[in-house]
N, C-alpha and C positions, 0 to 999 in steps of 0.2 A: 502486121497492120498498114505497112506501108503500100503494099499492093493493092489493099482494098480500101480506099479512102472513104468511100460510101459506106462500108462495115464499119469502119471506125467512128464515123459521125452517129451511125446507129446506136453504137454500144455506149456513145458519149449521151446521146439523148435518153437513152433506157437508163442509166446510172443516175441523170439529173432527175427523172421523174420518180425512180424507187427513192432518192433523197428526199424529194418533195413529200412523196407518200408516207416515209418514215418520220419525218418532222411532223406532219398532221397527226399521226398516231400519238408520237409523245406528247404533244400539245394536247390532244384528246383525253389522254390518261391523266396528265397533270391536272386538267380541268375539273374530270371526274373526281380526283382526289380531293380537290378543295371543295367541290360540290356537296360531297358525301356529308350526310349529317350523322352517321352512325359511326364514324372514325374519330377517335378523339384527337387532340391537338398532336400528342407523342406519336399517335399512329400516322397522321398526315405528314408530319415531319420525316418519321422512318420510311414511309413509302416515298416520299419526295427524294430523300437522300439517296435511296436505291435507285430511282429512276434515273436520277442526275449523276451518279458514280457510275452504275453499270445500266446503262440505258437498255441493252437487249435483254439482259437476265431480269431487270426490274419491270419493264413492259410486260415480257411474257408472264412472270409471275403474277403480275397484277391482274393480267386478262384471264389467267386460269383460275386466281382465287375469287375474283372479285367480277367476272365479266357478265354474270346474268343480272347483278345489281345494278351493272353499268347501264343495261338497256333500260330497266325498270326507270330508273332516274330520267332517262332521256325521255321516255314516255309521258312521265310526269311533269317533266319541265315544259314538254310541248303542250300538254293540255291546259297548264297553268298560263301559259303565253295566249293560247287561243281563248281563254274565258277573258284575259286582261284585255286582248283586241276587241272581242265583243263587246264587254264592258264600255271601252271607249268608243267605240262606234255608236253605240246607243246612247251615250252621253252627248256625243257631237249632234247626233241627228236629232235629239231631243225625243226619242219615242221610249215608251216603257219597255220592258222585258215581256216577251210574249208568254201569255199563261194560256191554261186549257180553256178558258172562259172567254177570251177575246176572240173575235173573228176579225180577220182582214176586212177592209173596205171593199165595198162591191162598187163596181164602176157604174 
């Protein structure tokens, strides 16, 4: 590596970004564990312990066993946040929710 300082810098940057990606995956899995309503408290403790003690194995097992439901929870959370945002905007603007019988004002 001493003959190729640019290559060494490239590998250092690559490892740094892989580390950041790994940290984001672990945080995403841990947040999904605590967000899941269908896992009991003991189950959450078990998954958390597995992810903390054996991170690679724990994350892979969690993604294999609960990966599909993880996506469904993300979609439900996004829909809930969108509804809350729309309700807040309507509340601040002072306009009622649109219905099928109301028409927009004509200029």
